[in-house]
ZAMARGU-4260 file (C-alpha; in steps of 0.2 Angstrom, whole numbers, plus 5000, padded with zeros to 4 digits):
<rodrens>
0) 4929/5059/4898 | 4943/5068/4908 | 4961/5065/4902 | 4967/5054/4917 | 4985/5057/4914
5) 4983/5076/4916 | 4975/5074/4933 | 4980/5058/4942 | 4991/5058/4957 | 5009/5054/4956
10) 5016/5039/4966 | 5023/5051/4979 | 5006/5059/4982 | 4997/5042/4983 | 5010/5037/4996
15) 5008/5054/5006 | 4989/5051/5007 | 4991/5033/5013 | 5004/5040/5026 | 4991/5052/5034
20) 4981/5037/5040 | 4995/5029/5050 | 4993/5031/5069 | 5007/5037/5080 | 5016/5022/5087
25) 5009/5010/5075 | 5019/4995/5070 | 5020/4996/5051 | 5027/4985/5037 | 5029/4992/5019
30) 5030/4982/5004 | 5045/4982/4992 | 5045/4995/4979 | 5032/5009/4978 | 5025/5006/4996
35) 5042/5010/5004 | 5039/5028/4999 | 5025/5029/5013 | 5039/5031/5026 | 5044/5048/5019
40) 5027/5056/5023 | 5023/5053/5041 | 5011/5066/5048 | 5019/5079/5059 | 5020/5073/5077
45) 5017/5055/5071 | 5031/5042/5072 | 5027/5025/5066 | 5038/5010/5070 | 5043/5002/5054
50) 5046/4983/5053 | 5056/4975/5038 | 5055/4956/5035 | 5074/4954/5034 | 5075/4958/5053
55) 5075/4976/5058 | 5062/4985/5069 | 5061/5004/5070 | 5073/5009/5055 | 5074/5027/5050
60) 5076/5038/5035 | 5087/5033/5020 | 5105/5039/5023 | 5113/5053/5013 | 5121/5047/4996
65) 5139/5041/5000 | 5135/5037/5018 | 5126/5020/5016 | 5130/5006/5027 | 5126/4991/5016
70) 5124/4980/5032 | 5109/4990/5036 | 5096/4987/5022 | 5077/4984/5021 | 5068/4970/5012
75) 5070/4979/4996 | 5089/4980/4998 | 5089/4999/5000 | 5100/5007/5013 | 5092/5013/5029
80) 5097/5021/5045 | 5092/5016/5063 | 5081/5026/5076 | 5087/5025/5094 | 5081/5009/5101
85) 5080/5000/5085 | 5082/4981/5086 | 5088/4966/5075 | 5082/4949/5074 | 5082/4932/5065
90) 5072/4931/5049 | 5061/4917/5057 | 5058/4929/5072 | 5053/4943/5060 | 5039/4931/5052
95) 5034/4926/5070 | 5030/4944/5073 | 5020/4945/5056 | 5011/4929/5059 | 5008/4932/5077
100) 4997/4948/5074 | 5010/4960/5080 | 5009/4972/5065 | 4996/4986/5065 | 4997/4990/5047
105) 5004/4982/5031 | 5004/4993/5015 | 5007/4984/4999 | 5006/4987/4980 | 4994/4977/4969
110) 4990/4971/4951 | 4972/4968/4956 | 4960/4971/4971 | 4943/4963/4971 | 4928/4971/4978
115) 4928/4956/4991 | 4945/4962/4997 | 4955/4948/4988 | 4972/4954/4983 | 4983/4949/4968
120) 5001/4957/4969 | 5012/4944/4962 | 5014/4936/4945 | 5021/4920/4937 | 5023/4929/4920
125) 5038/4935/4911 | 5049/4945/4923 | 5037/4942/4938 | 5043/4937/4955 | 5043/4918/4955
130) 5035/4916/4972 | 5022/4926/4983 | 5035/4929/4996 | 5031/4937/5013 | 5016/4946/5006
135) 5005/4930/5009 | 5010/4931/5028 | 5008/4950/5029 | 4990/4951/5022 | 4984/4939/5035
140) 4995/4943/5050 | 4993/4962/5050 | 4978/4970/5059 | 4975/4981/5044 | 4980/4979/5026
145) 4980/4994/5014 | 4985/4995/4995 | 4993/5009/4986 | 4992/5008/4967 | 4988/5017/4951
150) 4969/5016/4947 | 4973/5008/4930 | 4986/4996/4922 | 4998/5002/4909 | 4986/4996/4896
155) 4972/5006/4904 | 4962/4992/4912 | 4955/4993/4929 | 4965/4987/4944 | 4949/4987/4955
160) 4939/4973/4949 | 4924/4962/4953 | 4935/4946/4954 | 4954/4944/4952 | 4960/4935/4937
165) 4978/4934/4943 | 4986/4922/4957 | 4979/4928/4974 | 4990/4934/4988 | 4976/4933/5000
170) 4957/4932/5001 | 4946/4945/5009 | 4961/4954/5017 | 4961/4972/5010 | 4951/4985/5019
175) 4957/5001/5010 | 4964/5006/4993 | 4973/5022/4989 | 4974/5025/4970 | 4979/5038/4959
180) 4961/5044/4957 | 4952/5039/4974 | 4952/5032/4991 | 4941/5017/4991 | 4936/5006/5006
185) 4930/4988/5005 | 4915/4984/5016 | 4903/4969/5016 | 4910/4964/4999 | 4908/4981/4990
190) 4919/4995/4985 | 4914/5011/4995 | 4920/5027/4988 | 4927/5038/5002 | 4937/5052/4992
195) 4940/5056/4974 | 4949/5069/4964 | 4938/5084/4962 | 4943/5085/4944 | 4935/5068/4940
200) 4916/5065/4940 | 4908/5050/4949 | 4902/5043/4932 | 4920/5044/4924 | 4928/5036/4939
205) 4915/5022/4939 | 4919/5019/4920 | 4937/5016/4925 | 4933/5004/4939 | 4929/4986/4936
210) 4915/4984/4949 | 4902/4995/4956 | 4907/5009/4967 | 4895/5012/4982 | 4894/5029/4991
215) 4888/5035/5007 | 4880/5052/5010 | 4897/5061/5008 | 4911/5058/4996 | 4926/5069/5001
220) 4938/5078/4990 | 4955/5069/4988 | 4967/5084/4991 | 4986/5081/4992 | 5001/5093/4992
225) 5012/5096/4977 | 5027/5084/4979
</rodrens>
């Protein structure tokens, strides 16, 4: 089998690939941590409008080191800048936007994604976040939910599974997963492979996936820049 660590995408490359599918003018919420990287890699000529749960709409790039205004932070407590026309609002209003279906896309991390679209991205274990937080609202409020993640856990177990074993964030909510090895859609309760790294065979990828990968006539090459 191919040595996965030698070929897999970095987190930055996964974030870049996910960013290519965001439409110009889309209202987007990015999960805390790894998903925040997506904002760095917008397509040329494409400007998404980023929403953060703590009450900013249309925040911009991170400030230069030493120029942070710590009254301007995202949900992950990272300093941000503001684009012209940005707005502030109460936390309750922020969640009204989420629950009211006003977000086009939510991009989140994951511990597990099931072939039915179920998502587990929080844990009650040691060091885990003690509650599901806003992700529960995002996965059922956003019009499209995508996940970015490594294909495998640190122990080498599949993150794409037939059924989640961890506490669920949402049921049947994920439509696309961007992993370190592939781009996989969820359709009619199945994983459908759209793109894979050219360096890995379909059989090797299937062996690293915890449920059957279905294909259509064409599976594209997952090509990303060096970042």
